[in-house]
C-alpha positions in Angstrom: -4.5 1.5 1.8 -6.8 -1.2 0.4 -6.6 -4.9 -0.3 -9.0 -7.6 -1.4 -8.8 -11.1 -2.6 -11.0 -13.7 -4.1 -10.5 -17.5 -3.6 -11.6 -19.5 -6.7 -10.9 -22.9 -5.0 -8.5 -24.4 -2.4 -5.6 -23.9 -4.8 -6.1 -20.6 -6.7 -6.8 -17.0 -5.4 -6.6 -13.6 -7.0 -5.6 -10.5 -5.0 -5.6 -6.7 -5.5 -3.7 -4.3 -3.3 -3.4 -0.5 -3.4 -1.2 1.7 -1.1 -1.3 5.4 -0.5 -4.6 6.0 -2.4 -4.8 9.6 -1.2 -1.2 10.3 -2.4 -0.2 11.6 1.0 3.5 12.4 1.7 5.4 11.0 4.7 6.2 14.0 7.0 8.2 13.6 10.2 8.9 16.5 12.6 11.2 17.1 15.6 8.8 18.5 18.2 7.1 21.2 16.1 6.1 21.2 12.4 8.6 23.9 11.5 11.4 21.4 12.4 11.1 19.0 9.5 13.2 15.8 9.9 11.9 14.0 6.8 9.6 14.6 3.9 9.1 11.9 1.3 6.6 11.4 -1.5 5.9 7.9 -2.6 2.9 8.2 -4.9 0.2 5.5 -5.3 1.2 1.9 -5.8 -0.9 -1.0 -7.0 -0.5 -4.8 -7.1 -2.6 -7.5 -8.8 -1.6 -11.1 -8.5 -2.6 -14.7 -8.7 -1.6 -17.2 -6.0 -1.5 -20.9 -6.8 -0.9 -23.5 -4.1 0.3 -26.9 -5.4 
């Protein structure tokens, strides 16, 4: 995961976020790896935004 932001002034900031950059699946096991409980693939997600405080 990665996030960064830049504050232009007291009222305006820009942010960038990225999640699951290595595209790893979520794998949950019951005791040993051959007993898979859950295996999910989410892919990468990105967010870019502007925050404005009035």
